[in-house]
C-alpha positions in Angstrom: -12.5 -19.6 -26.7 -9.9 -20.2 -24.0 -11.3 -20.1 -20.5 -9.9 -17.5 -18.1 -7.5 -18.9 -15.5 -9.0 -19.4 -12.0 -7.5 -19.4 -8.5 -5.5 -22.6 -7.8 -7.4 -25.0 -5.6 -4.8 -25.0 -2.9 -5.8 -21.4 -2.1 -9.2 -22.6 -1.0 -7.8 -24.8 1.8 -8.7 -23.5 5.2 -5.9 -21.6 7.1 -5.2 -21.8 10.8 -8.0 -22.0 13.3 -6.8 -19.7 16.1 -9.3 -16.9 15.3 -12.5 -16.2 17.2 -15.6 -18.0 15.8 -17.2 -15.0 14.1 -14.0 -14.3 12.1 -13.7 -18.0 11.2 -17.2 -17.9 9.8 -16.5 -14.7 7.8 -13.4 -16.4 6.4 -15.4 -19.4 5.4 -18.0 -17.2 3.6 -15.3 -15.4 1.7 -13.6 -18.7 0.8 -16.9 -20.1 -0.6 -17.1 -17.0 -2.8 -13.6 -17.7 -4.2 -14.6 -21.1 -5.8 -14.0 -20.8 -9.6 -13.1 -17.1 -9.2 -11.4 -16.0 -12.4 -8.0 -14.4 -12.1 -7.6 -11.0 -13.8 -6.5 -11.0 -17.4 -5.5 -8.3 -19.9 -9.2 -7.8 -20.5 -9.7 -6.8 -16.9 -9.4 -3.0 -17.3 -7.6 -2.1 -14.1 -5.3 -5.2 -14.3 -4.4 -5.0 -18.0 -0.8 -4.1 -17.3 -0.3 -6.3 -14.2 -2.1 -9.5 -15.0 0.8 -11.1 -16.9 3.0 -10.7 -13.8 0.7 -12.5 -11.5 2.0 -16.1 -11.1 0.0 -18.3 -8.6 0.9 -21.9 -8.1 -0.5 -24.6 -5.8 2.5 -24.4 -3.4 1.8 -20.7 -2.9 -1.6 -21.8 -1.4 0.3 -23.1 1.6 0.5 -20.6 4.5 4.1 -19.9 5.6 4.9 -21.0 9.2 5.4 -18.3 11.9 8.0 -19.8 14.1 10.9 -17.3 14.0 11.5 -13.8 15.2 11.3 -10.9 12.8 13.7 -8.1 12.2 13.6 -4.6 10.7 15.9 -2.3 8.8 14.2 0.7 10.5 14.7 2.2 13.9 11.4 4.0 14.3 11.1 5.8 17.7 7.8 4.8 19.3 5.9 1.5 19.4 6.3 -1.7 17.4 4.2 -4.6 16.3 5.9 -7.5 14.6 4.3 -9.8 12.1 5.9 -12.9 10.7 4.3 -14.6 7.7 1.0 -12.9 8.5 0.9 -13.8 12.2 1.5 -11.4 15.0 4.5 -12.1 17.3 3.7 -10.7 20.8 7.2 -11.5 22.1 8.7 -9.2 19.4 6.2 -6.4 19.9 6.2 -3.4 22.1 3.1 -1.4 22.1 1.5 0.9 24.7 -1.1 0.1 27.3 -2.7 3.6 27.3 -6.2 4.7 28.2 -8.4 5.0 25.2 -6.0 3.1 22.9 -6.4 -0.6 22.1 -3.9 -2.5 20.0 -4.8 -6.2 19.8 -4.3 -9.3 17.7 -7.5 -10.6 16.0 -6.9 -13.8 18.0 -7.3 -12.0 21.3 -10.7 -10.5 20.6 -13.7 -12.0 22.4 -16.6 -13.3 20.3 -18.7 -10.1 20.7 -15.8 -7.9 19.6 -14.9 -10.3 16.7 -18.6 -10.3 15.6 -18.6 -6.5 15.4 -15.3 -6.5 13.5 -16.5 -9.2 11.1 -19.4 -6.9 10.1 -17.0 -4.1 9.2 -14.2 -6.0 7.4 -14.2 -5.2 3.7 -16.7 -2.3 4.1 -14.0 0.2 3.2 -13.0 -1.4 -0.1 -14.7 -1.7 -3.5 -14.5 -5.4 -4.3 -15.0 -4.7 -8.0 -11.9 -2.5 -8.1 -9.8 -4.8 -5.9 -10.5 -8.3 -7.2 -7.9 -10.0 -4.9 -8.8 -8.3 -1.7 -11.4 -10.9 -0.9 -8.6 -13.5 -1.1 -7.2 -12.0 2.1 -10.6 -12.2 3.8 -10.7 -15.9 3.0 -7.1 -16.6 4.2 -6.0 -14.3 6.9 -4.7 -16.2 9.9 -4.3 -13.2 12.2 -4.7 -9.5 12.1 -4.2 -6.3 14.1 -7.1 -4.3 15.5 -6.3 -0.7 16.4 -8.9 1.4 18.2 -8.6 5.0 19.4 -11.3 6.4 21.6 -12.5 9.9 21.1 -9.8 12.5 21.8 -7.1 9.8 22.2 -3.7 10.6 20.8 -0.9 8.0 20.2 2.0 10.2 21.1 4.6 8.3 19.0 4.4 6.4 15.7 3.2 2.8 15.6 5.6 0.8 13.5 4.3 -2.5 12.1 6.9 -4.8 10.6 5.6 -7.4 8.1 8.2 -9.9 7.3 8.0 -13.1 5.3 10.6 -15.8 5.5 10.7 -17.5 2.1 12.6 -20.7 2.8 9.9 -22.6 0.9 7.1 -21.4 -1.4 4.0 -20.2 0.2 1.8 -17.2 1.1 1.0 -14.7 3.8 -2.1 -12.6 4.4 -1.5 -9.7 6.8 -4.6 -7.8 7.9 -5.0 -4.4 9.7 -8.1 -2.6 10.8 -7.9 0.9 12.3 -10.8 2.6 14.0 -9.8 6.2 14.8 -12.4 7.9 17.0 -13.5 11.5 17.0 -10.6 14.0 17.2 -8.1 11.2 17.7 -4.6 11.1 16.2 -2.4 8.3 14.9 0.7 7.8 12.8 1.1 4.3 11.3 4.2 3.0 9.7 3.9 -0.2 7.7 7.1 -1.8 6.6 7.2 -4.9 4.3 10.4 -6.9 4.2 11.5 -10.4 3.4 14.3 -13.0 3.7 14.9 -16.2 1.8 14.7 -16.9 -1.9 11.6 -19.1 -2.5 8.7 -17.8 -4.5 6.1 -16.2 -2.2 2.8 -14.3 -2.5 2.0 -11.6 0.1 -1.6 -10.4 0.0 -2.3 -7.5 2.4 -5.3 -5.5 3.3 -5.5 -2.4 5.6 -8.7 -0.6 6.4 -9.0 2.8 8.2 -12.1 4.4 9.6 -11.4 8.1 10.3 -14.1 9.7 12.5 -15.1 13.3 12.7 -12.1 15.6 13.3 -9.6 12.7 13.5 -6.2 12.6 11.9 -4.4 9.5 10.6 -1.0 9.5 8.9 0.0 6.4 7.0 3.5 5.6 5.9 4.1 2.5 3.7 7.5 1.1 2.7 7.5 -1.9 0.4 11.1 -3.3 0.4 10.6 -7.0 -0.1 13.0 -9.2 -2.2 12.9 -10.2 -5.8 11.1 -13.5 -5.0 8.1 -11.9 -3.5 4.8 -11.0 -5.3 3.0 -8.4 -3.3 -0.7 -7.5 -3.9 -2.0 -5.0 -1.4 -5.1 -2.9 -0.8 -5.8 0.0 1.5 -9.3 1.3 2.1 -10.0 4.6 3.9 -13.4 6.1 5.0 -13.4 9.7 6.3 -16.0 11.7 8.2 -16.5 15.5 8.8 -13.4 17.6 9.1 -11.1 14.5 9.3 -7.7 14.3 7.7 -5.9 11.3 6.1 -2.3 11.6 4.9 -0.5 8.8 3.0 3.2 8.5 2.1 4.2 5.4 0.0 7.7 4.4 -1.1 7.8 1.3 -3.2 10.6 -0.8 -4.8 9.8 -3.0 -7.7 9.7 -6.8 -7.8 8.3 -9.6 -9.9 4.9 -8.1 -9.1 4.1 -5.1 -6.9 0.5 -3.8 -6.8 -1.2 -1.4 -4.4 -4.8 -0.2 -4.6 -5.5 2.8 -2.4 -9.1 3.9 -2.1 -10.3 6.9 -0.1 -13.9 8.0 0.5 -14.5 11.6 1.7 -17.9 11.1 3.3 -18.1 14.1 5.6 -18.0 17.8 4.8 -14.6 19.4 5.2 -12.7 16.1 5.1 -9.2 16.3 3.6 -6.7 13.8 2.2 -3.2 14.0 0.9 -1.6 11.1 -1.1 2.1 11.0 -1.9 3.8 8.1 -3.7 7.3 7.2 -5.0 8.0 4.1 -7.1 11.3 2.9 -8.5 11.9 -0.2 -10.7 14.9 -1.8 -12.4 15.7 -5.0 -14.3 12.5 -6.6 -15.3 10.6 -5.4 -12.2 7.0 -4.3 -12.2 5.0 -1.9 -9.9 1.4 -0.8 -10.3 -0.3 1.9 -8.2 -4.1 2.3 -8.5 -5.7 5.1 -6.5 -9.3 6.2 -6.1 -10.6 9.3 -4.3 -14.3 9.5 -3.9 -15.5 13.1 -3.1 -19.0 12.3 -1.7 -19.6 15.3 0.6 -19.2 19.0 -0.1 -16.3 21.2 0.9 -13.7 18.4 0.8 -10.1 18.7 -0.4 -7.8 16.2 -1.9 -4.2 16.4 -3.1 -2.4 13.6 -4.9 1.2 13.5 -6.2 3.0 10.3 -7.5 6.4 10.0 -9.0 7.6 6.9 -10.9 11.1 6.1 -12.1 11.8 3.0 -14.3 15.2 1.7 -15.5 16.4 -1.2 -17.7 13.4 -3.2 -19.0 11.2 -2.5 -16.0 7.6 -1.3 -15.9 5.8 1.2 -13.7 2.1 2.0 -13.8 0.0 4.8 -12.3 -3.8 4.9 -12.5 -5.3 7.6 -10.4 -9.1 8.4 -10.4 -10.9 11.2 -8.7 -14.7 10.9 -8.6 -16.7 14.1 -7.7 -20.2 13.0 -6.8 -23.2 15.2 -7.5 -23.6 16.5 -4.0 -19.9 17.2 -3.5 -20.1 21.0 -4.3 -17.2 23.2 -3.4 -14.7 20.3 -3.8 -11.0 21.0 -4.5 -9.0 18.2 -6.0 -5.6 18.1 -7.6 -3.7 15.1 -9.0 -0.2 15.1 -10.4 1.9 12.3 -11.8 5.4 12.7 -13.1 7.5 9.9 -14.6 11.1 9.4 -15.4 12.5 6.8 -17.8 16.2 5.9 -17.3 16.5 3.7 -20.3 15.0 3.1 -23.7 13.8 -0.4 -22.7 11.8 0.8 -19.6 8.0 1.5 -19.8 5.7 3.7 -17.8 1.9 3.8 -18.3 0.0 6.6 -16.6 -3.8 7.2 -16.6 -5.0 10.1 -14.5 -8.8 10.3 -14.5 -11.4 12.9 -13.4 -15.1 12.0 -13.2 -17.1 15.1 -12.2 -20.8 15.3 -11.5 -20.9 18.6 -9.6 -20.6 22.0 -11.2 -19.1 24.2 -8.4 -15.6 22.5 -8.0 -12.0 23.2 -8.6 -10.2 20.2 -10.1 -6.9 19.7 -12.0 -4.9 16.7 -13.1 -1.7 16.3 -15.1 0.9 13.7 -16.1 4.3 13.8 -17.8 6.8 11.2 -18.9 10.4 12.2 -19.8 14.1 11.4 -19.4 17.0 13.0 -17.6 17.8 16.4 -19.1 21.2 16.1 -20.8 21.8 19.8 -20.4 21.6 19.5 -16.7 23.8 16.4 -16.7 26.4 18.3 -18.8 26.2 21.3 -16.4 27.1 19.1 -13.4 29.8 17.1 -15.3 31.4 20.4 -16.5 31.8 21.4 -12.8 33.8 18.3 -11.9 31.0 15.9 -10.9 31.3 12.4 -12.4 28.6 11.5 -14.9 27.3 8.6 -12.8 27.0 10.8 -9.7 25.4 13.6 -11.8 22.7 11.1 -12.9 22.1 10.0 -9.3 21.8 13.6 -8.1 19.4 14.6 -10.7 17.3 11.4 -10.2 17.1 11.9 -6.5 16.1 15.6 -7.1 13.2 14.3 -9.1 11.7 12.6 -6.0 13.2 14.4 -3.0 10.2 16.8 -2.9 8.0 13.9 -1.9 10.5 11.9 0.3 11.2 15.0 2.3 7.5 15.2 3.3 7.6 11.9 5.1 6.9 13.1 8.7 9.0 10.5 10.6 12.7 11.3 10.4 14.0 7.7 10.7 11.7 6.6 7.9 12.7 9.6 5.7 16.4 8.8 6.2 16.0 5.1 5.4 14.0 6.0 2.3 16.8 8.4 1.2 19.5 5.8 1.8 17.7 3.0 0.0 16.9 5.2 -2.9 20.5 6.4 -3.2 21.7 2.8 -3.2 19.1 1.9 -5.8 20.3 4.6 -8.2 23.9 4.0 -7.5 23.4 0.4 -8.6 21.2 1.4 -11.6 23.7 3.8 -13.1 26.7 1.5 -12.3 25.1 -1.2 -14.4 24.0 1.3 -17.2 
């Protein structure tokens, strides 16, 4: 029997040493656990569609240098933190010095703060479901720690730009930890971009603690180039009467993968997850989501839309788990998918696992193509067929894009998606 592939040895080499000692010790522990770690294969249930796209080589085990300034396609009003190749750039960042709000590089934490953080890292993620999340814990060179005191409100969005410069093959491991105190409020925009053409792996982890009555809105734009493999994970833990809202817009690549896990641990907690994915050529994008209803009287709403063209592949696997004590839960999951060519493929798997009897739960999934009657209607009124296709395809996802609460991000998403569909139908 052929042995399962394991992580290349180069990934076990220690990264930079600019972190506080407790974080270096944590990284060493995680690195030790990676020795002989098997990579996911088609027999790994939640990687069966994505494992063949994961290509790790020894040169990707080398960390990319952070010696240039980063740029962004977005003009988000508010505050900005710039990361280049997984390392924070203070000179390119502009963030507030406000009472009750701390925004710091991992490297700037003292040993006591770093020790407390080290105890909490990875606590919001299920390692069995996110096999490669521990790779980030073993390799991150820097990270961003965001802490909001009780009642603190960040008055404008915090825009985090993650850029990789792929002049040579390598890897980057961005890390974010958010601790939102009681009744605090935060809007976080994560933008992932790239330059250069060398093969690169980006492995990201974001963890969010949402205390009682707090509200966190997360916006995630994945717009890296065709040479970048991106494997990301977001773990969220919510307490009583808290709210978490997620808006994701993702463009395909050689491998795009995002695992989003939300735990509703306090009564009255609410979460809303929206996602839009588009793929073309031979691109691949895989979204895996899990919502754990642990406490009673919690609400969750999840809506994802996938569009695949050419010979590309999109995947959605959404799971809602209603625990035994989660009575009076309300949960709704909806996934709609649009195929733009006969060669494209979309796999969808909505799951409900219910152990409480007094709940309201629903889920649904559809896969279809553009309605030729609608295309004919627009063409018969003087609109070109290509433009009619673009209009109908945009209409399929506008409902979700229009819900992005930051106007500049919403406009950028509209523009990029229109460009994507213009190119798709031009080549059709």
